[in-house]
N, C-alpha and C positions, 0 to 999 in steps of 0.2 A: 319491386320496392316502391315505385311511385304510386301504384295502386294502393298498397298498404298505408302509405303516408296520407293519401287522400281520404281513405275510409276511416282511419283511426280518429281524426277529429270529429267526424260525424257521429261515430259510435260513442265518443265521450259526451258529446252534446245530448244524444238520445238518452244516455244513462242519467245525466244530470236532470233532464226534463222529467224522466220517469220518477226519479227520487223526489224532485220538488212536488210533483203531482201527488205522490203517495203521502208525503209529509203534510201537505195541505189538507188532504182528506182525513188523515189521522188527527191532525190538530183540530179540525172542525168537529169530529166526533168527540174528542176529549173535552172541547169547549162546551159542547151541547150537554154532555152528561154532567159536567160541573155546574153549568148554568142552571139546569133544572133543579139540582140538589140545593144550590145556594138560594135560588128563588123560593123554593119551598121552605127552607130554613128561615128566610126573611119573613115570609107570611106567618110562620109559626111564632116568630119573635115579636109580632105586633105590627109589622109594616103592612100598609094597605095593599090589597092584592093588585091594584092597578099600578102601584109603584114598586112592588117587590122585584120586578125584572131589572131595575136599575142597579140593585146591589151586586148581583153577580157580574154585571158589566164593569162595575168599578173595581171589584176584586181581581177578576181574571183579566180584565183589560189592562191593568197596570203591569201584569206579567208580560204581556205581548209588547207593550210600548217600551218597558224597561229593557227587555231583551234586545230589541232593535237598537235602542240607544247605546247599550253596552258595546255591541258589535260595531256600530257606526263610529263611536268615539274612539274605540281601540284602533281602528284603521287610520284615524287622524292623529294618533299619538297624543291624545288629550286625556285628562284625568277621568276615570270611570267609577270612582268610589260612590258617587251619589246614585247613578242608575243601578249599580250593584246593590246598594242599600234598599232601594225601592223594589228591586227584583226579589231580594230575599224576604222582605216584609210581605210582599204580595203572595209569594209562594207559601210562606208560613200560615198566613191568614186563610188562604184558599184550602190548603191541606187540612188544617184544623177544623174549618167550618164544614168541609165535606165529611170528615170523620164524625163530627158531632151530629150532623144530620143523619148519617147512617145508623148511629147508635140509637137515635130517637125513633127513626122510622122503621128500623129493622124488626122482623118478626121475633117473638120471644124465644123461639127455638134456635135462633142464630146467635152464636157467641158474639159479644160486642167487639172483641178484638178482630174477629174475622170481618165483620161488617165495616169497621173503621178502616181496615187494611184495603178492602176492595174499593171503598169510596175515595181513598187517598190516591189511587192510581191515576184517574183522569187529570187532576191538576198537575201531578208530577210529569205525566206524559205531555201535557200542554206546554209545560216549561221547557222540557228537553226538545220537543219537536219544533217549537218556535225558534229556538236557538239554532237548530240544525237547518231549518228553512232559510234563515237569514244568512248563514254561512254559505249555503249552496248558491244563493242568489247574489252574493257579493262578488264583484268583478275581481279577477286576479291580475297581477302584473305580468307583462310580457317578458318571457325569459330572455329574449334577445336584448331588450332594453337593460336588463340587469347585467348582462355580460359586457355590454358597451360601457356601462357606468363603472363597473369594477375593474375594467381592463387598465393596465398601466398606460401612462401617457405615451411611452415610446411605441406601444403596439397599436395605437389608434391612428387610422389613416387621416391624411390632411383634410379630406372631405367630411370626416366625422368630428373634427375639432370643434369644441364648444366655445362660443364667443365669450371673452373675458369681460366682466362688468367694468365700467369706466372708473368706478371708485377703487378698484384693486390696482396695485402697482403694475405697470406694464413691463414686459420682459425687454431688456435692452437688446439692441440689434447685435452689438458686439460686446462680449464680456471679457474683461481683462483676465489673464492667466494668473490665478492666485492659488496658494496651497490650501489643502484641506483644513488645516488648523485655522487659517485666516477666515475661511468661509464659515467654519463652525463658530468662531468668535463673533463674526458679523451676524450670523443667524441667532445666536444667543442674545445679542443686543437688540435685534429687531423684535424678538419675541418678548423679552422681559421689559424693555423700555417702550417700544412702540406698540406692543400688544398685537403684533401680526400673527396670523394663523400659519400653520405649516404649509398650506397651499400657497399663500402669498409669499412666504419666504422662499419656497421652491421656485416659483416663477421669477422672483427677483434674482436668485443666485444661479438659475439655469440648471437645477437638479430636480430629481424626482421627489415628490412628497414623502415617499418611504425613506429616502436617504435623510431627509430632514428629521423624520421621526426617529431614525437610529441615532442621530446626533444627540437627541435629548433623552435617550435611554441611559440606564446606569452604565458604568465604565466597562461592562462586559464586552461591548462592541468597540471599545476605544482602539484597541490594537488593530482590528480589522479595518476601521475607517482610516487610521494613519497610513496603513499599508496601501490603501487605495489612493 
C-alpha cells in the first residue's frame, strides 16, 4: 500500500510532464505553420518582406497572451470578458487569414473549400493547445487544505483553530443560558441592524455558522429549531 502511494504521485507528475512537452511541441508546429502562411499573406498584401514577419506575431501572439490571461484571471475570480474578447478576435482573424492565404496560394486543381479547411487547422490547434498547456501548468489546490477549510468548527482540533481577526467580535468566555427564540431574535437584530455576517453572529452567540444560516431560512426549519 505504501509503495503504491509513493509511486502514484511520481506517475502523475510524469504524465503531466509528458503532456506538457507534447502540447508545447504541437503548439510550436501549429504556430510555425500559421506564421509562414500569415507572413506570406502579408507580403502579398503589400507589406515589405522585411516587416511581414511582424504581422503573424501580432495576430497569433494575441491568441497566446489572451489565453494565458483568461486562465490567470479566472483563477483569481476576476472579470475575464476583455481577454475573452481579444482571444475571440485573434482567433477569427487568424483562421480567416490562413483560409484566405490557402485559397490564394493553392493549386488550381485543389478545391478552395478543402484548401481553406486545411489552412484553418493550425490556428485552431494553436488556440486549443495553448489553453491546454496553461491548464496543465496551473498549480492546483491541496486537497487537505480544502478538507480543513470546509470542516465544521466542532470537528477542527484546537491546534488547527484559525486566529480570529481583532475587528471581529470576540466570543465571550461564559455565555448566559438563553432560549433559541431569544438567540434567533438577537441574531436577526445583529444581521439587519449591525450588518454582521453569519460567522460573526455564530461566534458571538456560541453556535455553528450553519445554525445561524438555518435561522435565516424560510419557516420550513422553524419547528426543528424550536425543538432544539
